[in-house]
N, C-alpha and C positions, 0 to 999 in steps of 0.2 A: 157295582158301583160305577157311575158314569163320570168320566173325566171332562171337566169344563174345557171348552175350546174357544179360542180367540178368533173371531170372524175376520178381523183385519189387523193382523200383527204388524208392528212397525219395528222390524229388526234393525234397520239402519238408525232410527232414532234412539233405540235402546243402546246400540253400540256407542253412539255419540255421548250419551249420558254416562255410561260406564267408563268411557275413555277419559272424560273430564274428571270423574272420581279417581281414576288411576293416576292421572297427572297430579292431582292434589296430594295423593300419597307419595308420589315421587318427590314433589316439592318439599314435603315434610321430611323425608329421609335425607334429601340433599343438605338440609340444615343441621343434621345430627353430627356431632363431632367424631363419632366412630365410623362414619360413612365416607368413602372416597366419592365425592359428589359427581365426578365426571366418569365414573365407572359403574353406574347402576345398570343392571340388566333386567329387562322385562321378559319373562317366559310364561307361556300359558298353554293350556290344553283345551281344545274345542273352543268354547266361547272366550275363554281367557286368552287364547292365542289370537283370536280376531280382535279382541279389545286391546291387546298389547300393540298390534299393528295399527289399529285406529289411533291409539294414543301417540305412537311414534309419528304417524302421519300429520297429527295436529300441531306439532311443535317444530321449531326450527333448530332445536338442539341437535347436536351430532348424534346420528343413529346409524347403527350397523345392523343389518338384518341378514 
């Protein structure tokens, strides 16, 4: 079985799209009554880690890394 390969991957573009999606999820959870809105933590492994950092970089909200 041959695995398809991408001849020109856009990793940065993909991270940007995923970061926007993640920030949408953060905004949703900020509005939930059971969530302390200023104490949301983003944690990821491999791509999730880089997407969390990209999301933190896109916002002016307080971020601790």
